[in-house]
ZANU-303521 format. One record per atom (N, C-alpha, C, O): residue number from 1; atom name; x, y, z. Coordinates in pm, whole numbers, always signed. Example, Ala and Ser with C-alpha at 12.3 -4.5 7.8 and 13.67 -1.06 7.14 Angstrom:
BEGIN
+-----+-------+--------+--------+--------+
| num | atomo |   east |  north |     up |
+-----+-------+--------+--------+--------+
|   1 |     N |  +1319 |   -569 |   +780 |
|   1 |    CA |  +1230 |   -450 |   +780 |
|   1 |     C |  +1320 |   -330 |   +780 |
|   1 |     O |  +1424 |   -332 |   +846 |
|   2 |     N |  +1285 |   -225 |   +708 |
|   2 |    CA |  +1367 |   -106 |   +714 |
|   2 |     C |  +1290 |     +3 |   +787 |
|   2 |     O |  +1341 |   +114 |   +804 |
+-----+-------+--------+--------+--------+
END
This chain:
BEGIN
+-----+-------+--------+--------+--------+
| num | atomo |   east |  north |     up |
+-----+-------+--------+--------+--------+
|   1 |     N |   -460 |  +2792 | +11098 |
|   1 |    CA |   -539 |  +2905 | +11016 |
|   1 |     C |   -465 |  +2938 | +10889 |
|   1 |     O |   -518 |  +2941 | +10778 |
|   2 |     N |   -328 |  +2965 | +10916 |
|   2 |    CA |   -241 |  +2996 | +10796 |
|   2 |     C |   -254 |  +2883 | +10683 |
|   2 |     O |   -266 |  +2912 | +10564 |
|   3 |     N |   -250 |  +2766 | +10725 |
|   3 |    CA |   -278 |  +2663 | +10637 |
|   3 |     C |   -408 |  +2661 | +10562 |
|   3 |     O |   -408 |  +2633 | +10442 |
|   4 |     N |   -510 |  +2687 | +10623 |
|   4 |    CA |   -648 |  +2707 | +10560 |
|   4 |     C |   -645 |  +2820 | +10455 |
|   4 |     O |   -693 |  +2805 | +10343 |
|   5 |     N |   -589 |  +2929 | +10497 |
|   5 |    CA |   -588 |  +3038 | +10413 |
|   5 |     C |   -502 |  +3013 | +10292 |
|   5 |     O |   -542 |  +3043 | +10179 |
|   6 |     N |   -387 |  +2960 | +10313 |
|   6 |    CA |   -301 |  +2910 | +10195 |
|   6 |     C |   -376 |  +2806 | +10096 |
|   6 |     O |   -362 |  +2805 |  +9974 |
|   7 |     N |   -449 |  +2728 | +10163 |
|   7 |    CA |   -527 |  +2611 | +10082 |
|   7 |     C |   -626 |  +2693 | +10003 |
|   7 |     O |   -633 |  +2672 |  +9882 |
|   8 |     N |   -697 |  +2778 | +10057 |
|   8 |    CA |   -807 |  +2842 |  +9990 |
|   8 |     C |   -740 |  +2949 |  +9869 |
|   8 |     O |   -800 |  +2982 |  +9767 |
|   9 |     N |   -621 |  +2988 |  +9901 |
|   9 |    CA |   -557 |  +3079 |  +9790 |
|   9 |     C |   -514 |  +2983 |  +9666 |
|   9 |     O |   -531 |  +3015 |  +9549 |
|  10 |     N |   -463 |  +2874 |  +9705 |
|  10 |    CA |   -430 |  +2784 |  +9602 |
|  10 |     C |   -552 |  +2733 |  +9528 |
|  10 |     O |   -553 |  +2723 |  +9405 |
|  11 |     N |   -656 |  +2702 |  +9604 |
|  11 |    CA |   -786 |  +2660 |  +9526 |
|  11 |     C |   -834 |  +2754 |  +9449 |
|  11 |     O |   -887 |  +2719 |  +9344 |
|  12 |     N |   -828 |  +2884 |  +9483 |
|  12 |    CA |   -859 |  +3010 |  +9397 |
|  12 |     C |   -794 |  +2999 |  +9270 |
|  12 |     O |   -855 |  +3041 |  +9172 |
|  13 |     N |   -678 |  +2950 |  +9257 |
|  13 |    CA |   -593 |  +2956 |  +9135 |
|  13 |     C |   -663 |  +2847 |  +9037 |
|  13 |     O |   -636 |  +2841 |  +8917 |
|  14 |     N |   -748 |  +2768 |  +9096 |
|  14 |    CA |   -802 |  +2665 |  +8986 |
|  14 |     C |   -945 |  +2701 |  +8987 |
|  14 |     O |  -1016 |  +2609 |  +8947 |
|  15 |     N |  -1004 |  +2803 |  +9019 |
|  15 |    CA |  -1126 |  +2847 |  +9001 |
|  15 |     C |  -1131 |  +2944 |  +8891 |
|  15 |     O |  -1111 |  +3062 |  +8922 |
|  16 |     N |  -1157 |  +2913 |  +8763 |
|  16 |    CA |  -1136 |  +3002 |  +8662 |
|  16 |     C |  -1240 |  +3106 |  +8640 |
|  16 |     O |  -1358 |  +3076 |  +8620 |
|  17 |     N |  -1195 |  +3235 |  +8645 |
|  17 |    CA |  -1297 |  +3342 |  +8622 |
|  17 |     C |  -1391 |  +3326 |  +8512 |
|  17 |     O |  -1349 |  +3251 |  +8424 |
|  18 |     N |  -1513 |  +3380 |  +8492 |
|  18 |    CA |  -1583 |  +3367 |  +8379 |
|  18 |     C |  -1524 |  +3440 |  +8262 |
|  18 |     O |  -1572 |  +3415 |  +8151 |
|  19 |     N |  -1429 |  +3524 |  +8271 |
|  19 |    CA |  -1374 |  +3578 |  +8128 |
|  19 |     C |  -1253 |  +3496 |  +8094 |
|  19 |     O |  -1194 |  +3525 |  +7989 |
|  20 |     N |  -1205 |  +3392 |  +8173 |
|  20 |    CA |  -1075 |  +3311 |  +8133 |
|  20 |     C |  -1117 |  +3231 |  +8016 |
|  20 |     O |  -1229 |  +3180 |  +8003 |
|  21 |     N |  -1020 |  +3224 |  +7932 |
|  21 |    CA |  -1049 |  +3141 |  +7799 |
|  21 |     C |  -1040 |  +2994 |  +7855 |
|  21 |     O |   -958 |  +2962 |  +7941 |
|  22 |     N |  -1131 |  +2908 |  +7798 |
|  22 |    CA |  -1122 |  +2766 |  +7840 |
|  22 |     C |  -1022 |  +2700 |  +7758 |
|  22 |     O |   -980 |  +2751 |  +7655 |
|  23 |     N |   -981 |  +2577 |  +7804 |
|  23 |    CA |   -873 |  +2504 |  +7740 |
|  23 |     C |   -956 |  +2462 |  +7599 |
|  23 |     O |  -1072 |  +2423 |  +7590 |
|  24 |     N |   -858 |  +2484 |  +7494 |
|  24 |    CA |   -917 |  +2464 |  +7360 |
|  24 |     C |   -900 |  +2328 |  +7303 |
|  24 |     O |   -818 |  +2257 |  +7362 |
|  25 |     N |   -958 |  +2280 |  +7203 |
|  25 |    CA |   -938 |  +2144 |  +7139 |
|  25 |     C |   -796 |  +2125 |  +7089 |
|  25 |     O |   -736 |  +2019 |  +7107 |
|  26 |     N |   -733 |  +2246 |  +7015 |
|  26 |    CA |   -607 |  +2256 |  +6979 |
|  26 |     C |   -502 |  +2219 |  +7100 |
|  26 |     O |   -414 |  +2134 |  +7088 |
|  27 |     N |   -523 |  +2291 |  +7209 |
|  27 |    CA |   -443 |  +2264 |  +7334 |
|  27 |     C |   -441 |  +2125 |  +7376 |
|  27 |     O |   -336 |  +2064 |  +7397 |
|  28 |     N |   -562 |  +2075 |  +7387 |
|  28 |    CA |   -570 |  +1932 |  +7425 |
|  28 |     C |   -500 |  +1838 |  +7342 |
|  28 |     O |   -439 |  +1742 |  +7390 |
|  29 |     N |   -506 |  +1865 |  +7203 |
|  29 |    CA |   -427 |  +1785 |  +7106 |
|  29 |     C |   -294 |  +1790 |  +7115 |
|  29 |     O |   -229 |  +1686 |  +7107 |
|  30 |     N |   -232 |  +1912 |  +7133 |
|  30 |    CA |   -100 |  +1948 |  +7160 |
|  30 |     C |    -38 |  +1891 |  +7276 |
|  30 |     O |    +78 |  +1850 |  +7278 |
|  31 |     N |   -128 |  +1887 |  +7388 |
|  31 |    CA |    -86 |  +1828 |  +7513 |
|  31 |     C |    -84 |  +1683 |  +7494 |
|  31 |     O |    +15 |  +1622 |  +7534 |
|  32 |     N |   -181 |  +1619 |  +7437 |
|  32 |    CA |   -187 |  +1472 |  +7406 |
|  32 |     C |    -63 |  +1437 |  +7338 |
|  32 |     O |    +15 |  +1356 |  +7387 |
|  33 |     N |    -44 |  +1489 |  +7238 |
|  33 |    CA |    +92 |  +1453 |  +7141 |
|  33 |     C |   +215 |  +1457 |  +7227 |
|  33 |     O |   +299 |  +1367 |  +7232 |
|  34 |     N |   +220 |  +1570 |  +7295 |
|  34 |    CA |   +343 |  +1588 |  +7385 |
|  34 |     C |   +350 |  +1491 |  +7492 |
|  34 |     O |   +461 |  +1452 |  +7527 |
|  35 |     N |   +248 |  +1449 |  +7547 |
|  35 |    CA |   +241 |  +1338 |  +7651 |
|  35 |     C |   +286 |  +1226 |  +7599 |
|  35 |     O |   +379 |  +1165 |  +7651 |
|  36 |     N |   +217 |  +1180 |  +7479 |
|  36 |    CA |   +254 |  +1065 |  +7420 |
|  36 |     C |   +391 |  +1042 |  +7401 |
|  36 |     O |   +441 |   +935 |  +7434 |
|  37 |     N |   +460 |  +1140 |  +7346 |
|  37 |    CA |   +604 |  +1141 |  +7311 |
|  37 |     C |   +703 |  +1126 |  +7464 |
|  37 |     O |   +815 |  +1075 |  +7472 |
|  38 |     N |   +635 |  +1178 |  +7561 |
|  38 |    CA |   +706 |  +1160 |  +7685 |
|  38 |     C |   +668 |  +1020 |  +7753 |
|  38 |     O |   +751 |   +936 |  +7786 |
|  39 |     N |   +532 |  +1008 |  +7768 |
|  39 |    CA |   +488 |   +890 |  +7851 |
|  39 |     C |   +448 |   +770 |  +7765 |
|  39 |     O |   +460 |   +658 |  +7816 |
|  40 |     N |   +408 |   +778 |  +7659 |
|  40 |    CA |   +362 |   +671 |  +7571 |
|  40 |     C |   +237 |   +590 |  +7632 |
|  40 |     O |   +217 |   +471 |  +7609 |
|  41 |     N |   +161 |   +668 |  +7708 |
|  41 |    CA |    +42 |   +588 |  +7778 |
|  41 |     C |    -81 |   +666 |  +7742 |
|  41 |     O |   -111 |   +774 |  +7793 |
|  42 |     N |   -156 |   +595 |  +7639 |
|  42 |    CA |   -269 |   +658 |  +7574 |
|  42 |     C |   -373 |   +693 |  +7688 |
|  42 |     O |   -429 |   +802 |  +7686 |
|  43 |     N |   -398 |   +604 |  +7784 |
|  43 |    CA |   -502 |   +623 |  +7880 |
|  43 |     C |   -466 |   +748 |  +7982 |
|  43 |     O |   -548 |   +830 |  +8021 |
|  44 |     N |   -348 |   +745 |  +8013 |
|  44 |    CA |   -304 |   +856 |  +8094 |
|  44 |     C |   -299 |   +984 |  +8026 |
|  44 |     O |   -342 |  +1084 |  +8084 |
|  45 |     N |   -247 |   +991 |  +7906 |
|  45 |    CA |   -246 |  +1123 |  +7838 |
|  45 |     C |   -389 |  +1174 |  +7797 |
|  45 |     O |   -419 |  +1293 |  +7804 |
|  46 |     N |   -469 |  +1084 |  +7757 |
|  46 |    CA |   -619 |  +1140 |  +7731 |
|  46 |     C |   -673 |  +1183 |  +7854 |
|  46 |     O |   -728 |  +1293 |  +7857 |
|  47 |     N |   -665 |  +1112 |  +7961 |
|  47 |    CA |   -720 |  +1162 |  +8097 |
|  47 |     C |   -669 |  +1296 |  +8145 |
|  47 |     O |   -745 |  +1380 |  +8194 |
|  48 |     N |   -527 |  +1318 |  +8127 |
|  48 |    CA |   -479 |  +1435 |  +8170 |
|  48 |     C |   -526 |  +1541 |  +8080 |
|  48 |     O |   -547 |  +1653 |  +8126 |
|  49 |     N |   -545 |  +1514 |  +7943 |
|  49 |    CA |   -587 |  +1629 |  +7854 |
|  49 |     C |   -734 |  +1663 |  +7882 |
|  49 |     O |   -778 |  +1776 |  +7865 |
|  50 |     N |   -806 |  +1561 |  +7925 |
|  50 |    CA |   -958 |  +1581 |  +7955 |
|  50 |     C |   -951 |  +1648 |  +8084 |
|  50 |     O |  -1017 |  +1752 |  +8088 |
|  51 |     N |   -891 |  +1620 |  +8185 |
|  51 |    CA |   -881 |  +1683 |  +8321 |
|  51 |     C |   -840 |  +1836 |  +8302 |
|  51 |     O |   -901 |  +1920 |  +8368 |
|  52 |     N |   -755 |  +1870 |  +8226 |
|  52 |    CA |   -716 |  +2013 |  +8225 |
|  52 |     C |   -819 |  +2117 |  +8218 |
|  52 |     O |   -806 |  +2222 |  +8280 |
|  53 |     N |   -937 |  +2087 |  +8133 |
|  53 |    CA |  -1038 |  +2167 |  +8121 |
|  53 |     C |  -1115 |  +2184 |  +8258 |
|  53 |     O |  -1179 |  +2288 |  +8274 |
|  54 |     N |  -1115 |  +2105 |  +8343 |
|  54 |    CA |  -1173 |  +2110 |  +8468 |
|  54 |     C |  -1092 |  +2167 |  +8575 |
|  54 |     O |  -1142 |  +2197 |  +8684 |
|  55 |     N |   -953 |  +2185 |  +8543 |
|  55 |    CA |   -871 |  +2231 |  +8646 |
|  55 |     C |   -800 |  +2367 |  +8631 |
|  55 |     O |   -760 |  +2432 |  +8727 |
|  56 |     N |   -788 |  +2402 |  +8511 |
|  56 |    CA |   -708 |  +2532 |  +8459 |
|  56 |     C |   -781 |  +2585 |  +8337 |
|  56 |     O |   -860 |  +2523 |  +8266 |
|  57 |     N |   -745 |  +2694 |  +8326 |
|  57 |    CA |   -790 |  +2785 |  +8206 |
|  57 |     C |   -689 |  +2771 |  +8098 |
|  57 |     O |   -582 |  +2717 |  +8126 |
|  58 |     N |   -716 |  +2821 |  +7961 |
|  58 |    CA |   -635 |  +2797 |  +7846 |
|  58 |     C |   -503 |  +2855 |  +7864 |
|  58 |     O |   -403 |  +2794 |  +7824 |
|  59 |     N |   -494 |  +2988 |  +7930 |
|  59 |    CA |   -361 |  +3044 |  +7950 |
|  59 |     C |   -268 |  +2954 |  +8024 |
|  59 |     O |   -156 |  +2925 |  +7981 |
|  60 |     N |   -322 |  +2905 |  +8149 |
|  60 |    CA |   -245 |  +2827 |  +8229 |
|  60 |     C |   -190 |  +2687 |  +8157 |
|  60 |     O |    -77 |  +2641 |  +8173 |
|  61 |     N |   -281 |  +2638 |  +8085 |
|  61 |    CA |   -249 |  +2498 |  +8015 |
|  61 |     C |   -147 |  +2527 |  +7912 |
|  61 |     O |    -65 |  +2441 |  +7880 |
|  62 |     N |   -149 |  +2656 |  +7853 |
|  62 |    CA |    -35 |  +2668 |  +7749 |
|  62 |     C |   +105 |  +2655 |  +7828 |
|  62 |     O |   +197 |  +2589 |  +7781 |
|  63 |     N |   +116 |  +2725 |  +7956 |
|  63 |    CA |   +228 |  +2716 |  +8025 |
|  63 |     C |   +250 |  +2577 |  +8078 |
|  63 |     O |   +368 |  +2549 |  +8097 |
|  64 |     N |   +168 |  +2492 |  +8104 |
|  64 |    CA |   +171 |  +2347 |  +8145 |
|  64 |     C |   +245 |  +2286 |  +8011 |
|  64 |     O |   +345 |  +2214 |  +8023 |
|  65 |     N |   +198 |  +2314 |  +7900 |
|  65 |    CA |   +231 |  +2229 |  +7775 |
|  65 |     C |   +392 |  +2277 |  +7743 |
|  65 |     O |   +480 |  +2203 |  +7700 |
|  66 |     N |   +405 |  +2405 |  +7772 |
|  66 |    CA |   +554 |  +2456 |  +7758 |
|  66 |     C |   +646 |  +2398 |  +7838 |
|  66 |     O |   +759 |  +2369 |  +7799 |
|  67 |     N |   +593 |  +2374 |  +7977 |
|  67 |    CA |   +682 |  +2298 |  +8079 |
|  67 |     C |   +710 |  +2161 |  +8031 |
|  67 |     O |   +823 |  +2112 |  +8042 |
|  68 |     N |   +606 |  +2095 |  +7976 |
|  68 |    CA |   +629 |  +1955 |  +7925 |
|  68 |     C |   +733 |  +1948 |  +7815 |
|  68 |     O |   +799 |  +1845 |  +7798 |
|  69 |     N |   +748 |  +2047 |  +7746 |
|  69 |    CA |   +824 |  +2068 |  +7623 |
|  69 |     C |   +991 |  +2113 |  +7675 |
|  69 |     O |  +1086 |  +2114 |  +7597 |
|  70 |     N |   +997 |  +2143 |  +7796 |
|  70 |    CA |  +1120 |  +2169 |  +7846 |
|  70 |     C |  +1144 |  +2311 |  +7904 |
|  70 |     O |  +1252 |  +2340 |  +7955 |
|  71 |     N |  +1042 |  +2395 |  +7896 |
|  71 |    CA |  +1054 |  +2523 |  +7948 |
|  71 |     C |  +1006 |  +2548 |  +8080 |
|  71 |     O |   +887 |  +2531 |  +8105 |
|  72 |     N |  +1093 |  +2590 |  +8174 |
|  72 |    CA |  +1042 |  +2590 |  +8322 |
|  72 |     C |   +927 |  +2687 |  +8334 |
|  72 |     O |   +911 |  +2787 |  +8264 |
|  73 |     N |   +847 |  +2644 |  +8435 |
|  73 |    CA |   +731 |  +2739 |  +8443 |
|  73 |     C |   +785 |  +2872 |  +8524 |
|  73 |     O |   +880 |  +2857 |  +8602 |
|  74 |     N |   +730 |  +2992 |  +8507 |
|  74 |    CA |   +772 |  +3106 |  +8588 |
|  74 |     C |   +785 |  +3068 |  +8735 |
|  74 |     O |   +708 |  +2984 |  +8784 |
|  75 |     N |   +858 |  +3114 |  +8789 |
|  75 |    CA |   +881 |  +3099 |  +8933 |
|  75 |     C |   +746 |  +3133 |  +9017 |
|  75 |     O |   +704 |  +3065 |  +9111 |
|  76 |     N |   +691 |  +3236 |  +8971 |
|  76 |    CA |   +567 |  +3282 |  +9030 |
|  76 |     C |   +445 |  +3189 |  +9020 |
|  76 |     O |   +339 |  +3206 |  +9082 |
|  77 |     N |   +472 |  +3087 |  +8932 |
|  77 |    CA |   +355 |  +2995 |  +8912 |
|  77 |     C |   +389 |  +2861 |  +8964 |
|  77 |     O |   +318 |  +2763 |  +8941 |
|  78 |     N |   +501 |  +2855 |  +9037 |
|  78 |    CA |   +556 |  +2717 |  +9078 |
|  78 |     C |   +430 |  +2653 |  +9173 |
|  78 |     O |   +390 |  +2538 |  +9154 |
|  79 |     N |   +380 |  +2728 |  +9263 |
|  79 |    CA |   +284 |  +2656 |  +9343 |
|  79 |     C |   +163 |  +2614 |  +9266 |
|  79 |     O |   +114 |  +2502 |  +9280 |
|  80 |     N |   +115 |  +2704 |  +9185 |
|  80 |    CA |     +0 |  +2666 |  +9096 |
|  80 |     C |    +35 |  +2553 |  +9024 |
|  80 |     O |    -45 |  +2460 |  +9015 |
|  81 |     N |   +176 |  +2548 |  +8954 |
|  81 |    CA |   +188 |  +2443 |  +8859 |
|  81 |     C |   +202 |  +2304 |  +8939 |
|  81 |     O |   +157 |  +2201 |  +8888 |
|  82 |     N |   +262 |  +2303 |  +9057 |
|  82 |    CA |   +266 |  +2184 |  +9133 |
|  82 |     C |   +129 |  +2135 |  +9193 |
|  82 |     O |   +104 |  +2016 |  +9212 |
|  83 |     N |    +42 |  +2237 |  +9220 |
|  83 |    CA |    -80 |  +2186 |  +9241 |
|  83 |     C |   -159 |  +2132 |  +9138 |
|  83 |     O |   -236 |  +2039 |  +9160 |
|  84 |     N |   -144 |  +2189 |  +9011 |
|  84 |    CA |   -210 |  +2122 |  +8906 |
|  84 |     C |   -169 |  +1983 |  +8873 |
|  84 |     O |   -250 |  +1896 |  +8839 |
|  85 |     N |    -18 |  +1961 |  +8887 |
|  85 |    CA |    +25 |  +1823 |  +8857 |
|  85 |     C |    -44 |  +1729 |  +8964 |
|  85 |     O |    -86 |  +1620 |  +8925 |
|  86 |     N |    -58 |  +1765 |  +9091 |
|  86 |    CA |    -95 |  +1680 |  +9198 |
|  86 |     C |   -255 |  +1655 |  +9177 |
|  86 |     O |   -306 |  +1545 |  +9194 |
|  87 |     N |   -317 |  +1755 |  +9143 |
|  87 |    CA |   -457 |  +1738 |  +9108 |
|  87 |     C |   -488 |  +1643 |  +8988 |
|  87 |     O |   -581 |  +1564 |  +8985 |
|  88 |     N |   -393 |  +1663 |  +8884 |
|  88 |    CA |   -435 |  +1598 |  +8759 |
|  88 |     C |   -385 |  +1447 |  +8794 |
|  88 |     O |   -446 |  +1348 |  +8752 |
|  89 |     N |   -277 |  +1441 |  +8870 |
|  89 |    CA |   -245 |  +1276 |  +8915 |
|  89 |     C |   -335 |  +1234 |  +8980 |
|  89 |     O |   -373 |  +1121 |  +8950 |
|  90 |     N |   -403 |  +1304 |  +9091 |
|  90 |    CA |   -509 |  +1252 |  +9164 |
|  90 |     C |   -629 |  +1187 |  +9074 |
|  90 |     O |   -681 |  +1078 |  +9097 |
|  91 |     N |   -660 |  +1267 |  +8977 |
|  91 |    CA |   -773 |  +1224 |  +8895 |
|  91 |     C |   -723 |  +1107 |  +8801 |
|  91 |     O |   -785 |  +1001 |  +8795 |
|  92 |     N |   -618 |  +1129 |  +8735 |
|  92 |    CA |   -562 |  +1012 |  +8649 |
|  92 |     C |   -477 |   +922 |  +8696 |
|  92 |     O |   -447 |   +832 |  +8618 |
|  93 |     N |   -428 |   +920 |  +8807 |
|  93 |    CA |   -334 |   +820 |  +8863 |
|  93 |     C |   -365 |   +800 |  +9008 |
|  93 |     O |   -277 |   +823 |  +9091 |
|  94 |     N |   -488 |   +756 |  +9048 |
|  94 |    CA |   -534 |   +768 |  +9181 |
|  94 |     C |   -438 |   +693 |  +9267 |
|  94 |     O |   -444 |   +728 |  +9385 |
|  95 |     N |   -355 |   +603 |  +9241 |
|  95 |    CA |   -278 |   +517 |  +9324 |
|  95 |     C |   -121 |   +593 |  +9343 |
|  95 |     O |    -34 |   +552 |  +9419 |
|  96 |     N |   -112 |   +705 |  +9260 |
|  96 |    CA |    +24 |   +759 |  +9256 |
|  96 |     C |    +68 |   +820 |  +9378 |
|  96 |     O |   +181 |   +869 |  +9386 |
+-----+-------+--------+--------+--------+
END
């Protein structure tokens, strides 16, 4: 029962409220540029940039981009961040 409640709580982190700002084109471009500098994989970076809009809001995505550039996510966001990584990998790297 605790696992189900925890799972629903994490899932709730990825259900953007109607007032949350969506991921912007500028954020997707920044993410893509940063991803290419790290991974050099066009297909992966484009997929993850596109997947972000389905998984998180613009504010959370800013934190993801900052983390990619070397800034650690706030500890209060560790579970949500790790869940985002797992979900984006499931979409873009299904055999991962």
